[in-house]
MARVOLO-446977 format. One record per residue (C-alpha): x, y, z; residue in three letters; residue number from 1. Coordinates in steps of 0.25 Angstrom, whole numbers, plus 5000, padded with zeros to 4 digits. Layout:
N
x, y, z, res, n
X, Y, Z, ALA, NUM
...
***
This chain:
667
x, y, z, res, n
5033, 4867, 4680, MET, 1
5040, 4854, 4674, THR, 2
5032, 4841, 4673, LEU, 3
5041, 4834, 4682, LYS, 4
5038, 4845, 4693, LYS, 5
5023, 4844, 4690, LYS, 6
5025, 4829, 4692, LEU, 7
5031, 4831, 4706, ALA, 8
5021, 4841, 4710, VAL, 9
5009, 4833, 4705, SER, 10
5013, 4820, 4710, THR, 11
5018, 4824, 4724, LEU, 12
5009, 4837, 4727, ALA, 13
4996, 4832, 4721, VAL, 14
4996, 4819, 4725, SER, 15
5000, 4822, 4739, MET, 16
4993, 4836, 4741, ALA, 17
4982, 4839, 4731, ALA, 18
4975, 4825, 4731, ALA, 19
4964, 4824, 4740, SER, 20
4959, 4813, 4748, VAL, 21
4950, 4819, 4758, ALA, 22
4943, 4832, 4752, GLY, 23
4954, 4842, 4756, LEU, 24
4967, 4841, 4748, PRO, 25
4977, 4831, 4753, LEU, 26
4986, 4843, 4754, SER, 27
4977, 4849, 4765, SER, 28
4975, 4836, 4773, ILE, 29
4990, 4833, 4774, LEU, 30
4993, 4847, 4776, GLY, 31
4983, 4848, 4788, GLN, 32
4995, 4842, 4796, SER, 33
5003, 4852, 4788, GLY, 34
5018, 4856, 4788, ILE, 35
5022, 4868, 4796, VAL, 36
5033, 4876, 4789, GLY, 37
5036, 4880, 4775, THR, 38
5032, 4873, 4763, ALA, 39
5047, 4872, 4758, SER, 40
5051, 4864, 4770, ALA, 41
5061, 4853, 4764, ALA, 42
5052, 4841, 4771, SER, 43
5038, 4840, 4778, ALA, 44
5038, 4843, 4793, ASN, 45
5031, 4830, 4796, TYR, 46
5031, 4832, 4812, GLU, 47
5023, 4845, 4809, THR, 48
5013, 4837, 4800, LEU, 49
5011, 4828, 4811, LYS, 50
5009, 4839, 4821, ALA, 51
4999, 4846, 4811, ARG, 52
4992, 4832, 4809, ALA, 53
4990, 4831, 4824, ASN, 54
4981, 4843, 4823, LEU, 55
4972, 4838, 4813, LEU, 56
4971, 4824, 4820, TYR, 57
4968, 4830, 4834, GLY, 58
4955, 4835, 4828, LYS, 59
4950, 4822, 4825, LEU, 60
4941, 4812, 4832, SER, 61
4946, 4798, 4834, ASP, 62
4934, 4794, 4824, ALA, 63
4940, 4804, 4814, SER, 64
4954, 4799, 4815, LYS, 65
4949, 4785, 4813, GLN, 66
4942, 4790, 4800, THR, 67
4955, 4795, 4795, LEU, 68
4963, 4783, 4799, ARG, 69
4952, 4774, 4791, GLU, 70
4953, 4784, 4779, PHE, 71
4968, 4783, 4780, ARG, 72
4967, 4768, 4779, ALA, 73
4958, 4769, 4767, GLU, 74
4969, 4777, 4760, LEU, 75
4980, 4767, 4763, GLN, 76
4971, 4756, 4758, SER, 77
4970, 4763, 4744, VAL, 78
4976, 4753, 4733, SER, 79
4987, 4758, 4723, ARG, 80
4977, 4756, 4712, THR, 81
4966, 4764, 4719, GLU, 82
4976, 4776, 4723, LEU, 83
4982, 4776, 4709, GLU, 84
4968, 4777, 4702, THR, 85
4964, 4788, 4712, ALA, 86
4977, 4796, 4710, LEU, 87
4977, 4794, 4695, ALA, 88
4973, 4809, 4693, PRO, 89
4986, 4813, 4699, ILE, 90
4994, 4801, 4694, LEU, 91
4990, 4803, 4679, ASP, 92
4997, 4817, 4679, HIS, 93
5011, 4811, 4684, VAL, 94
5021, 4800, 4681, THR, 95
5024, 4790, 4692, LEU, 96
5030, 4776, 4691, SER, 97
5021, 4765, 4697, SER, 98
5031, 4765, 4710, THR, 99
5030, 4780, 4711, GLU, 100
5015, 4779, 4711, LYS, 101
5015, 4769, 4722, THR, 102
5024, 4777, 4731, THR, 103
5016, 4789, 4727, LEU, 104
5003, 4782, 4731, PHE, 105
5009, 4777, 4744, ASP, 106
5014, 4791, 4747, PHE, 107
5000, 4797, 4744, TYR, 108
4993, 4787, 4753, LEU, 109
5003, 4788, 4765, GLU, 110
5002, 4804, 4765, VAL, 111
4987, 4803, 4764, VAL, 112
4986, 4791, 4774, GLY, 113
4995, 4797, 4784, SER, 114
4987, 4810, 4785, TYR, 115
4975, 4802, 4789, TYR, 116
4982, 4796, 4801, ASN, 117
4977, 4803, 4813, PRO, 118
4987, 4796, 4822, ASP, 119
4996, 4808, 4817, VAL, 120
5007, 4799, 4811, THR, 121
5002, 4807, 4799, ALA, 122
5012, 4812, 4789, ILE, 123
5024, 4807, 4797, THR, 124
5020, 4793, 4792, ASP, 125
5026, 4797, 4779, ILE, 126
5040, 4798, 4785, LEU, 127
5038, 4784, 4791, GLU, 128
5032, 4777, 4779, SER, 129
5041, 4766, 4773, PRO, 130
5038, 4772, 4760, ASN, 131
5043, 4786, 4763, TYR, 132
5056, 4785, 4756, PRO, 133
5048, 4781, 4743, ALA, 134
5040, 4793, 4745, TYR, 135
5052, 4802, 4746, GLN, 136
5058, 4795, 4734, ALA, 137
5045, 4797, 4725, LEU, 138
5045, 4812, 4730, VAL, 139
5059, 4814, 4727, LYS, 140
5059, 4806, 4713, ASN, 141
5047, 4814, 4708, ILE, 142
5054, 4827, 4713, GLY, 143
5066, 4824, 4706, GLU, 144
5059, 4821, 4693, GLN, 145
5053, 4835, 4694, ALA, 146
5066, 4842, 4697, GLY, 147
5064, 4843, 4712, ILE, 148
5076, 4836, 4720, THR, 149
5070, 4837, 4734, ASP, 150
5055, 4834, 4734, LEU, 151
5051, 4826, 4746, THR, 152
5039, 4821, 4753, VAL, 153
5040, 4832, 4763, GLY, 154
5039, 4842, 4753, LYS, 155
5027, 4836, 4748, VAL, 156
5021, 4837, 4762, TYR, 157
5026, 4852, 4762, ASN, 158
5018, 4855, 4749, PHE, 159
5006, 4849, 4756, ILE, 160
5007, 4858, 4768, SER, 161
5008, 4870, 4759, VAL, 162
4995, 4866, 4753, VAL, 163
4989, 4864, 4765, GLU, 164
4992, 4877, 4771, GLN, 165
4987, 4885, 4759, LYS, 166
4974, 4877, 4761, GLU, 167
4972, 4880, 4776, ILE, 168
4975, 4894, 4773, ALA, 169
4964, 4894, 4761, ALA, 170
4954, 4887, 4770, PHE, 171
4955, 4894, 4783, LYS, 172
4941, 4897, 4788, GLY, 173
4935, 4887, 4779, ALA, 174
4923, 4880, 4787, ASN, 175
4922, 4866, 4790, LEU, 176
4911, 4862, 4780, ALA, 177
4920, 4867, 4769, ASP, 178
4931, 4858, 4773, LEU, 179
4921, 4846, 4774, TYR, 180
4916, 4849, 4760, ALA, 181
4931, 4850, 4755, ALA, 182
4933, 4836, 4762, ALA, 183
4921, 4830, 4756, LYS, 184
4921, 4836, 4742, ASN, 185
4933, 4839, 4734, PRO, 186
4925, 4848, 4725, SER, 187
4921, 4857, 4736, SER, 188
4927, 4871, 4736, ALA, 189
4937, 4869, 4748, LEU, 190
4942, 4856, 4742, ALA, 191
4945, 4862, 4728, VAL, 192
4951, 4875, 4735, GLN, 193
4961, 4865, 4743, ALA, 194
4964, 4858, 4730, LYS, 195
4967, 4870, 4722, ASN, 196
4976, 4875, 4734, ILE, 197
4984, 4862, 4733, ALA, 198
4985, 4864, 4717, LEU, 199
4989, 4878, 4719, ASN, 200
5000, 4876, 4729, THR, 201
5013, 4880, 4723, ASN, 202
5022, 4874, 4734, VAL, 203
5028, 4860, 4732, VAL, 204
5039, 4856, 4742, ALA, 205
5043, 4871, 4743, GLY, 206
5044, 4873, 4728, THR, 207
5036, 4882, 4719, ASP, 208
5027, 4873, 4710, TYR, 209
5014, 4878, 4705, THR, 210
5006, 4866, 4708, LEU, 211
4994, 4869, 4702, LYS, 212
5000, 4873, 4688, ALA, 213
5008, 4860, 4688, ALA, 214
4996, 4851, 4691, LEU, 215
4987, 4858, 4682, LEU, 216
4997, 4855, 4670, GLU, 217
4996, 4841, 4675, LEU, 218
4981, 4841, 4675, GLY, 219
4980, 4840, 4690, VAL, 220
4969, 4850, 4696, ASP, 221
4960, 4851, 4707, ALA, 222
4950, 4842, 4699, ASN, 223
4960, 4831, 4697, LEU, 224
4963, 4832, 4712, VAL, 225
4949, 4831, 4715, SER, 226
4948, 4819, 4706, THR, 227
4959, 4813, 4714, LEU, 228
4951, 4814, 4727, LYS, 229
4939, 4808, 4721, THR, 230
4947, 4796, 4717, ASN, 231
4954, 4794, 4729, LEU, 232
4940, 4794, 4737, GLU, 233
4935, 4785, 4727, ALA, 234
4943, 4773, 4731, ILE, 235
4934, 4763, 4738, PRO, 236
4942, 4761, 4749, SER, 237
4942, 4776, 4753, VAL, 238
4930, 4779, 4760, THR, 239
4934, 4789, 4771, LYS, 240
4940, 4800, 4763, ALA, 241
4929, 4810, 4765, LYS, 242
4928, 4807, 4781, ASP, 243
4943, 4809, 4782, ALA, 244
4942, 4822, 4774, ALA, 245
4931, 4827, 4783, VAL, 246
4938, 4824, 4796, ILE, 247
4951, 4830, 4791, LEU, 248
4943, 4843, 4786, ALA, 249
4937, 4845, 4801, ALA, 250
4951, 4843, 4807, ALA, 251
4957, 4852, 4796, TYR, 252
4947, 4863, 4799, TYR, 253
4949, 4863, 4814, ASP, 254
4964, 4863, 4814, VAL, 255
4966, 4873, 4802, TYR, 256
4954, 4880, 4797, LEU, 257
4944, 4884, 4807, LYS, 258
4944, 4897, 4815, SER, 259
4954, 4896, 4826, GLY, 260
4960, 4883, 4820, ALA, 261
4973, 4880, 4828, VAL, 262
4981, 4879, 4815, VAL, 263
4982, 4890, 4804, ASP, 264
4992, 4887, 4794, PRO, 265
4997, 4898, 4785, GLY, 266
4997, 4898, 4770, THR, 267
5009, 4893, 4762, GLY, 268
5015, 4899, 4749, SER, 269
5026, 4893, 4740, GLY, 270
5035, 4898, 4730, GLY, 271
5049, 4901, 4726, GLY, 272
5053, 4888, 4731, GLY, 273
5052, 4894, 4746, GLY, 274
5039, 4888, 4749, GLY, 275
5029, 4895, 4758, GLY, 276
5028, 4896, 4773, SER, 277
5016, 4888, 4779, SER, 278
5014, 4890, 4794, THR, 279
5005, 4885, 4805, VAL, 280
5001, 4894, 4816, THR, 281
4997, 4886, 4828, THR, 282
4991, 4892, 4841, PRO, 283
5000, 4900, 4850, VAL, 284
5006, 4891, 4860, THR, 285
5020, 4892, 4866, ASN, 286
5025, 4879, 4871, PRO, 287
5037, 4886, 4878, THR, 288
5030, 4897, 4885, ALA, 289
5029, 4890, 4898, THR, 290
5039, 4878, 4899, PRO, 291
5032, 4865, 4904, GLY, 292
5018, 4870, 4900, ILE, 293
5014, 4871, 4886, TYR, 294
5001, 4879, 4883, ASP, 295
4994, 4872, 4873, VAL, 296
4980, 4877, 4874, SER, 297
4980, 4883, 4861, LYS, 298
4983, 4869, 4855, LEU, 299
4970, 4863, 4860, VAL, 300
4959, 4861, 4849, THR, 301
4944, 4857, 4854, ILE, 302
4935, 4849, 4845, VAL, 303
4921, 4847, 4851, GLY, 304
4925, 4842, 4866, ASP, 305
4939, 4837, 4862, LYS, 306
4952, 4846, 4864, ALA, 307
4964, 4842, 4857, THR, 308
4978, 4848, 4860, LEU, 309
4986, 4850, 4847, LYS, 310
5001, 4850, 4850, LEU, 311
5012, 4853, 4841, VAL, 312
5023, 4844, 4844, ASP, 313
5034, 4854, 4841, ALA, 314
5028, 4865, 4851, ASP, 315
5027, 4854, 4862, VAL, 316
5041, 4851, 4859, LEU, 317
5044, 4865, 4861, LYS, 318
5037, 4865, 4875, ALA, 319
5046, 4852, 4879, PHE, 320
5059, 4860, 4876, ASP, 321
5053, 4873, 4884, ALA, 322
5050, 4864, 4896, LEU, 323
5064, 4857, 4895, VAL, 324
5071, 4870, 4894, ALA, 325
5065, 4876, 4905, SER, 326
5066, 4864, 4916, SER, 327
5078, 4861, 4923, THR, 328
5074, 4846, 4923, VAL, 329
5074, 4840, 4910, LYS, 330
5066, 4828, 4912, THR, 331
5053, 4825, 4918, GLY, 332
5047, 4837, 4913, LEU, 333
5032, 4839, 4909, THR, 334
5026, 4848, 4899, LEU, 335
5012, 4853, 4901, THR, 336
5003, 4855, 4889, LEU, 337
4992, 4865, 4894, ASN, 338
4980, 4865, 4887, LEU, 339
4973, 4875, 4895, GLY, 340
4958, 4874, 4896, THR, 341
4951, 4865, 4886, VAL, 342
4936, 4865, 4883, ASN, 343
4935, 4851, 4880, ALA, 344
4931, 4838, 4887, ALA, 345
4942, 4830, 4880, THR, 346
4957, 4835, 4878, VAL, 347
4967, 4827, 4869, GLU, 348
4981, 4829, 4870, VAL, 349
4990, 4822, 4859, PRO, 350
5005, 4822, 4862, LEU, 351
5012, 4817, 4849, SER, 352
5024, 4807, 4849, LYS, 353
5033, 4818, 4846, ALA, 354
5029, 4825, 4859, ILE, 355
5031, 4813, 4868, ILE, 356
5044, 4810, 4862, GLU, 357
5049, 4824, 4863, ALA, 358
5045, 4825, 4878, ALA, 359
5052, 4812, 4881, LYS, 360
5065, 4817, 4874, ALA, 361
5064, 4831, 4881, LYS, 362
5062, 4825, 4895, GLY, 363
5047, 4829, 4896, ILE, 364
5041, 4818, 4904, ALA, 365
5027, 4823, 4904, ASN, 366
5017, 4831, 4896, ILE, 367
5006, 4836, 4904, ALA, 368
4992, 4840, 4898, ILE, 369
4984, 4850, 4905, THR, 370
4970, 4857, 4902, PHE, 371
4958, 4861, 4911, ASN, 372
4966, 4858, 4923, GLY, 373
4969, 4843, 4920, LEU, 374
4983, 4839, 4918, THR, 375
4988, 4825, 4912, VAL, 376
5003, 4823, 4913, THR, 377
5008, 4813, 4903, ILE, 378
5022, 4806, 4906, PRO, 379
5026, 4806, 4891, VAL, 380
5038, 4796, 4892, GLY, 381
5030, 4784, 4892, GLN, 382
5024, 4787, 4878, PHE, 383
5031, 4785, 4865, SER, 384
5019, 4789, 4856, GLU, 385
5009, 4800, 4854, ALA, 386
4999, 4801, 4866, ILE, 387
4986, 4808, 4867, THR, 388
4980, 4812, 4880, LEU, 389
4965, 4813, 4880, THR, 390
4958, 4819, 4893, ALA, 391
4943, 4820, 4894, SER, 392
4934, 4827, 4904, THR, 393
4922, 4817, 4905, ILE, 394
4910, 4817, 4914, ALA, 395
4910, 4818, 4928, ASP, 396
4899, 4807, 4928, SER, 397
4911, 4797, 4924, THR, 398
4914, 4798, 4939, VAL, 399
4902, 4803, 4946, THR, 400
4893, 4792, 4940, SER, 401
4901, 4781, 4947, ILE, 402
4905, 4788, 4960, SER, 403
4900, 4797, 4971, SER, 404
4913, 4803, 4974, LEU, 405
4914, 4818, 4972, LYS, 406
4922, 4822, 4958, LEU, 407
4933, 4832, 4960, ALA, 408
4937, 4833, 4946, SER, 409
4932, 4832, 4931, SER, 410
4933, 4817, 4925, VAL, 411
4943, 4815, 4915, TYR, 412
4946, 4804, 4905, GLU, 413
4960, 4802, 4900, PHE, 414
4965, 4795, 4889, ASP, 415
4979, 4793, 4882, LEU, 416
4983, 4787, 4869, THR, 417
4997, 4784, 4865, VAL, 418
5001, 4782, 4851, GLY, 419
4986, 4783, 4848, GLY, 420
4983, 4771, 4857, VAL, 421
4974, 4773, 4869, ALA, 422
4983, 4771, 4882, THR, 423
4977, 4770, 4896, THR, 424
4989, 4766, 4905, THR, 425
5003, 4773, 4906, PHE, 426
5016, 4769, 4910, GLN, 427
5018, 4782, 4917, GLN, 428
5006, 4788, 4924, PRO, 429
4999, 4800, 4917, ILE, 430
4996, 4811, 4927, ILE, 431
4983, 4817, 4928, ILE, 432
4980, 4830, 4935, LYS, 433
4965, 4832, 4937, LEU, 434
4959, 4846, 4941, PRO, 435
4950, 4845, 4953, LEU, 436
4936, 4851, 4953, LYS, 437
4924, 4852, 4962, ASN, 438
4934, 4848, 4974, ALA, 439
4930, 4858, 4983, THR, 440
4926, 4852, 4996, GLY, 441
4932, 4839, 4992, LEU, 442
4943, 4832, 5000, ASP, 443
4955, 4834, 4990, LYS, 444
4962, 4822, 4998, GLU, 445
4952, 4813, 4994, LEU, 446
4952, 4816, 4979, LEU, 447
4956, 4805, 4970, SER, 448
4958, 4803, 4955, VAL, 449
4948, 4792, 4951, THR, 450
4948, 4784, 4939, LYS, 451
4935, 4779, 4932, VAL, 452
4936, 4764, 4930, VAL, 453
4924, 4756, 4925, TYR, 454
4915, 4765, 4932, SER, 455
4922, 4765, 4945, ALA, 456
4933, 4774, 4951, LEU, 457
4947, 4771, 4954, GLN, 458
4953, 4781, 4964, PHE, 459
4967, 4785, 4959, GLN, 460
4971, 4795, 4969, GLY, 461
4979, 4808, 4964, GLY, 462
4986, 4819, 4971, THR, 463
4978, 4832, 4973, VAL, 464
4986, 4845, 4969, ASP, 465
4978, 4857, 4972, GLY, 466
4966, 4857, 4962, ASP, 467
4971, 4845, 4954, TYR, 468
4973, 4829, 4957, ILE, 469
4985, 4823, 4951, ILE, 470
4985, 4808, 4948, GLU, 471
4994, 4800, 4939, PRO, 472
4987, 4789, 4930, ARG, 473
4993, 4778, 4922, ASP, 474
4980, 4775, 4916, THR, 475
4969, 4783, 4910, PHE, 476
4955, 4783, 4912, SER, 477
4944, 4793, 4917, SER, 478
4948, 4801, 4930, TYR, 479
4942, 4811, 4940, ALA, 480
4945, 4815, 4954, VAL, 481
4935, 4812, 4966, VAL, 482
4934, 4814, 4980, GLU, 483
4936, 4800, 4986, ASN, 484
4931, 4798, 5000, LYS, 485
4934, 4784, 5005, VAL, 486
4930, 4781, 5020, SER, 487
4933, 4767, 5028, PHE, 488
4925, 4763, 5039, LYS, 489
4937, 4756, 5047, ASP, 490
4947, 4767, 5048, ILE, 491
4943, 4774, 5062, ALA, 492
4955, 4768, 5069, SER, 493
4965, 4775, 5060, VAL, 494
4957, 4787, 5055, GLN, 495
4965, 4797, 5064, ALA, 496
4978, 4794, 5057, TRP, 497
4974, 4787, 5044, ALA, 498
4960, 4790, 5041, GLY, 499
4962, 4802, 5032, ARG, 500
4974, 4795, 5025, GLN, 501
4966, 4783, 5022, ILE, 502
4954, 4791, 5016, ALA, 503
4964, 4799, 5007, VAL, 504
4972, 4787, 5002, VAL, 505
4958, 4779, 5000, ALA, 506
4953, 4791, 4992, ALA, 507
4966, 4790, 4982, LYS, 508
4963, 4776, 4980, GLY, 509
4977, 4772, 4985, ALA, 510
4971, 4764, 4997, ILE, 511
4958, 4756, 4998, GLU, 512
4948, 4750, 5009, GLY, 513
4947, 4736, 5011, VAL, 514
4932, 4735, 5008, GLY, 515
4919, 4738, 5015, ASN, 516
4923, 4752, 5019, GLY, 517
4936, 4747, 5027, ASN, 518
4950, 4751, 5026, PHE, 519
4957, 4742, 5036, ALA, 520
4966, 4752, 5040, PRO, 521
4974, 4743, 5050, LYS, 522
4976, 4732, 5040, SER, 523
4990, 4729, 5034, ASN, 524
4994, 4734, 5020, VAL, 525
5000, 4724, 5010, THR, 526
5011, 4727, 5001, ARG, 527
5002, 4727, 4989, ALA, 528
4992, 4737, 4996, GLU, 529
5002, 4746, 4999, PHE, 530
5008, 4746, 4985, ALA, 531
4994, 4750, 4980, LYS, 532
4992, 4761, 4990, MET, 533
5006, 4767, 4987, LEU, 534
5005, 4766, 4972, ILE, 535
4991, 4772, 4971, ARG, 536
4994, 4783, 4981, ALA, 537
5006, 4788, 4974, LEU, 538
4999, 4787, 4961, ASN, 539
5010, 4777, 4956, LEU, 540
5001, 4767, 4948, GLU, 541
5006, 4762, 4935, ASN, 542
5000, 4751, 4928, ASN, 543
5013, 4749, 4919, SER, 544
5021, 4745, 4932, ALA, 545
5026, 4731, 4932, LYS, 546
5029, 4721, 4944, GLN, 547
5035, 4707, 4945, SER, 548
5032, 4702, 4958, PHE, 549
5027, 4688, 4957, SER, 550
5017, 4689, 4968, ASP, 551
5010, 4701, 4962, VAL, 552
5000, 4697, 4952, SER, 553
4998, 4707, 4941, THR, 554
4983, 4705, 4943, THR, 555
4984, 4709, 4958, SER, 556
4978, 4722, 4962, TRP, 557
4991, 4727, 4968, TYR, 558
5000, 4723, 4956, ALA, 559
5000, 4737, 4950, PRO, 560
5004, 4743, 4962, TYR, 561
5015, 4734, 4966, VAL, 562
5020, 4736, 4952, ALA, 563
5021, 4750, 4953, VAL, 564
5026, 4749, 4967, ALA, 565
5037, 4739, 4963, ALA, 566
5041, 4747, 4950, GLU, 567
5043, 4760, 4958, LYS, 568
5051, 4753, 4969, GLY, 569
5040, 4757, 4979, ILE, 570
5039, 4743, 4984, ILE, 571
5048, 4730, 4982, THR, 572
5045, 4716, 4983, GLY, 573
5048, 4706, 4994, ARG, 574
5057, 4701, 4983, SER, 575
5060, 4703, 4969, ALA, 576
5047, 4694, 4966, ALA, 577
5038, 4695, 4977, GLN, 578
5031, 4708, 4981, PHE, 579
5022, 4701, 4993, ASP, 580
5010, 4710, 4990, PRO, 581
5001, 4705, 5002, ASN, 582
5012, 4707, 5013, ALA, 583
5010, 4718, 5022, THR, 584
5018, 4731, 5022, ILE, 585
5026, 4737, 5034, THR, 586
5026, 4752, 5038, ARG, 587
5041, 4753, 5033, ALA, 588
5038, 4746, 5020, GLU, 589
5026, 4755, 5018, MET, 590
5034, 4767, 5021, ALA, 591
5045, 4763, 5012, THR, 592
5035, 4760, 5000, MET, 593
5029, 4774, 5003, ILE, 594
5043, 4780, 5002, SER, 595
5047, 4773, 4989, ARG, 596
5034, 4777, 4983, ALA, 597
5035, 4792, 4986, ILE, 598
5050, 4792, 4981, LYS, 599
5046, 4786, 4968, SER, 600
5038, 4798, 4965, VAL, 601
5045, 4809, 4974, ASN, 602
5061, 4805, 4973, PRO, 603
5065, 4818, 4980, ALA, 604
5057, 4815, 4993, ALA, 605
5068, 4815, 5004, ASN, 606
5070, 4806, 5016, THR, 607
5075, 4811, 5030, SER, 608
5087, 4803, 5035, ALA, 609
5081, 4804, 5049, SER, 610
5067, 4800, 5046, ALA, 611
5068, 4787, 5053, LEU, 612
5073, 4792, 5067, SER, 613
5058, 4796, 5070, LYS, 614
5055, 4781, 5071, PHE, 615
5060, 4773, 5083, SER, 616
5059, 4760, 5076, ASP, 617
5067, 4764, 5064, ALA, 618
5076, 4753, 5065, ALA, 619
5065, 4743, 5063, LYS, 620
5064, 4749, 5048, ILE, 621
5070, 4739, 5038, SER, 622
5083, 4745, 5032, ALA, 623
5076, 4744, 5018, SER, 624
5064, 4752, 5022, LEU, 625
5071, 4762, 5030, ARG, 626
5073, 4773, 5019, ASP, 627
5059, 4772, 5015, GLY, 628
5053, 4773, 5029, VAL, 629
5063, 4785, 5031, ALA, 630
5057, 4792, 5018, PHE, 631
5043, 4789, 5023, ALA, 632
5046, 4795, 5037, ALA, 633
5054, 4807, 5031, SER, 634
5041, 4811, 5023, ASN, 635
5031, 4808, 5034, ASN, 636
5025, 4797, 5026, LEU, 637
5027, 4788, 5039, VAL, 638
5026, 4794, 5053, ILE, 639
5027, 4782, 5063, GLY, 640
5020, 4780, 5076, ASN, 641
5025, 4784, 5090, ALA, 642
5039, 4786, 5084, GLY, 643
5040, 4772, 5078, LYS, 644
5038, 4768, 5063, PHE, 645
5035, 4753, 5065, ASN, 646
5041, 4750, 5052, PRO, 647
5038, 4735, 5052, ASN, 648
5023, 4736, 5056, ASN, 649
5014, 4732, 5045, THR, 650
5008, 4745, 5038, ALA, 651
4992, 4746, 5040, THR, 652
4983, 4751, 5029, ARG, 653
4980, 4764, 5037, ALA, 654
4995, 4767, 5038, GLU, 655
4996, 4764, 5023, ALA, 656
4985, 4774, 5020, ALA, 657
4992, 4785, 5029, VAL, 658
5006, 4783, 5022, ILE, 659
4999, 4783, 5008, ILE, 660
4992, 4796, 5012, TYR, 661
5005, 4802, 5016, ARG, 662
5011, 4798, 5003, THR, 663
5000, 4804, 4995, ILE, 664
5003, 4816, 5002, ASN, 665
5018, 4816, 5000, PHE, 666
5024, 4829, 4995, LYS, 667
***
């Protein structure tokens, strides 16, 4: 091998691959997010690198991730002088200009530092680095000096991948204690074996270079690499190298090496310029087997009491395509990720930015996550970053300690991060479908999803569907289902025709009493009160809705309900600027508001042309309200009395409860 070729190999391969900063060779550490494919690929598959990094990072606790971030910050703070001193064992054997050394140092720190970024920008940071053109130019220049015309940054990564695959194959079955020893002690048997594998690997960028022979001629051997590691760890500002190494060793073990690990890379071999194949075998899943439902149960890993779904972006995209191909409708589709039965209290489901963007591009409106009977349906169009759903089953005492109401489900706590930032409110509601339990003997019409807020319960309603209850939520918190029996002492006069309806609507939290156990069934209903009843009953709450009425203060209790009602066209103001929240509402206005609300969620609902003929006083209905009353009458939402509708009579609270009850049960 010529000196120039030795220069290319030693500068790029050794500096990037054999140099160790965390016990295991850097080749292993970078390769843990490894490249799937052949070592002779023209450039690195960075998206696959990122997908593989997801596997490792998913094993880490928040505290471990923070340690990696801190170590990364330490590396990035190392000065040029400190780095040049630490890398002297390598630099003494090559010839680089001062500018080239600076570029090489930047490259080294960015490659290493980007890996210690558990926010999974990881290797793809290299592509977005403002220094990337300089890195490519350095690699190309060194390659050309060695007689290689097409050496690239991507090919350096491919070499690292081959080394990693060889090491995984060699260490398969190693115990965790051995990995910890290698992480902490560069002289341990496993660490030495890892370095020797790196030095013996003879595939560099798909070309047959006998790396060990070249390096030995230059005086670079395993002992020198160990010295390099020692020098790096001796830098005063680098204090967390061993901590980071131990964290990654554990993740490395879980993902690749232990019995039953989800990833089992094959070995790679090089020669003859053709490279060697290096494959990754993942659990058997077929994203296209049942369009619309992707069985991902084999992609769930459990550590302690936490389960994490490890998706491969490319497979999810295949599931999208299968769903679109099988559907006659090409928009508004839902892909369900079925995790099956998960024996862990906490389940974490990360969805990458690539998945979110692909879903939007392909007309997939929702991604549903289902396990243990629980389903969470996420409208993905509102997001532009990676999201992570976390659902935890928490102690029943969260509810039973603050209420005597009968619990009809487990208690769940939901969290969502967007771009790594905790998010509690959403522009489009996320739908939770909670499985019922211990519901025998309970009155299902009185079941309500309840939200735990400051050691109190807020009743949110929900629609019972067999052994489940469905509720859209625009905020996340802790939720459970209870039987909410509500009674009032002043409804005897309306009990026959409104008693049951009042009880059910009150149980759902859509209507409330007036205090002291009273309901005031014959009192009038204001426009603001009915807006709240309607929005709560139909689960249309949305904290992001805006309104511009000058007589509706943003701090008023009814402001969020008026905002949603106005935004959806369910209720209009008396003028463009005035809502008149305290004005009473007539029966015709109430019927029209109900009709608009139902049409907003069920636009296919029909109106009978002859619906108004049943009312002898139909002529008294205002022209602007006739269509709404006709729709309500067509669907038996309003019935009338003795052949009359009495459209201009002021609506009572009992009448409002009855029409809200009918709305809840509208099919």
